Phi, psi and omega in degrees: 000132180286152179281144174298141178289137176301147180253209182249004182278166177239125173252123174255124173253113189194238193213148164243142187219145169270115181266129169252105186262120179244112180258125183229151185258325181261172179297145178298131180264103184296131176084003178209200186270146168231126180295138182207158171256121190237135176217156178248126187222155171287140181207211184108132185304310181297316180296320178297315177304314181300315181294319179289330176296319176297313180301330182270005171113356179282124188271341182236094181237130181236147178230123171257124180200169179240135180226155178294146179300339181295330185221013183299325180296317179298316180292319179298316180298318180296319179294316182292327174297329180278355179095011181264136173280110189269110176259072186262135176260124179278127180256118182276351186252337182234144178285164173302142177304147179230137175235127170265114181259113177267114187246120184273185185295338178270008179073009176281141184244148173234133187253140164248120194240129170245107188297332176046229185289341182307312187280004177256006173303127190244158179306325180289349176284339180263141175226135182308324178299344175299339179270357179298127180078007184264134177257352180203139173247130176242132180249130171283127182297341178305327182294337183279356185267002176218149190298314185293308181293329177297318179299321178294315181296317181291327175296316178298318180298312181298318181295318179297315180299318178298329181268003179078020179264122179293153187232139171241153179227134174254118181301335164081316188205115178297324180296310179290327178297321179297320179293318180291318184105127183303319182296320179294318180299313181298323178293319179295325184275000181303136182104345178288147177279331190217134173245137186233067179274160165273180187297318180297317180293321179296318178297318181293321182290333185247338187077007180263140188284329185263140181297328180291313179294324178293318179298316180298316180296317180295332180285000168276341179266324185233144182304323179224142178224135174232119179256120181275142186238021181064233183293349180265004175097221184209145177258132178249130181226151177203144176060028179084011181223149171285128182251353178174164176232125177262120180285154177264138174296151178287149178241123185297314185215085178295138182242335185196120181267010186308313186256013187298313180294321178294320178297318177304311183298316179298316179293320179298310183292323177299319180292319177301314181294336178274357175111003180288154170280176188297320181291319176295321178294323178296323177297319177295322177297319178296323178295318178294319178298321178295323177293326184292322184286352178270359180232158179276134180096180187261000185247155172293142180291156179304138174083005180243000000 
């Protein structure tokens, strides 16, 4: 039987999360109160990537994730309003994942994470027809940090590779990556076409101090590597060499960096699917990332 031809759609296999974003201006006062502006928003790395890909022009974006039955309807509605086809599995035993994002005056964020239903995404939640019409599969690295969700992610990766659909992986978390171990992560991600770490994750994966040298080294493992550098843009590497640097647009007043990396990935993948080369796609990703730090939360605001 012949393999279905890849299409132009994007399938994200990842996570939906309820984000509690707390923005504070002064130093945290241990053991007492610190004034903050707090809001609850839909988030999750995979879901954010999907929403930013739509915002960046991709017309067929799908998200496979697991959410608690307590809030799966709320998350599905938010995704569908953003133009994402939500393939959400309702979990009756675990609540939706929750992240408390502590955002300081410089817009830098620190996460407190309860994985909840995210890490219960199971192989039976994935079906090969989900890849019909898909030209790219993106995996949120959070799924690789627990056995059940890892099995689901690896099944999706193998199926995509067998069908000729390229795959990207976002390492997602330097903290969890350190616990898992860089060698194990690289082994799990084998077969991916593209790796999208930030600078901290790239250093951890290679043991090399500089993002350029780390990007070049990682591109010996994966055909293409893009290392994001925040306000300094992104490094693109292939074949063991750095092939370009995409600068980041300036942001007048950053307010929250929670979704910057996810926005970069969504913009990057949308540009790739539209025919851009990796360096051009990185420039589009940087533009999306700059837009993300100007808003609170990890998603593009309605109408933008």
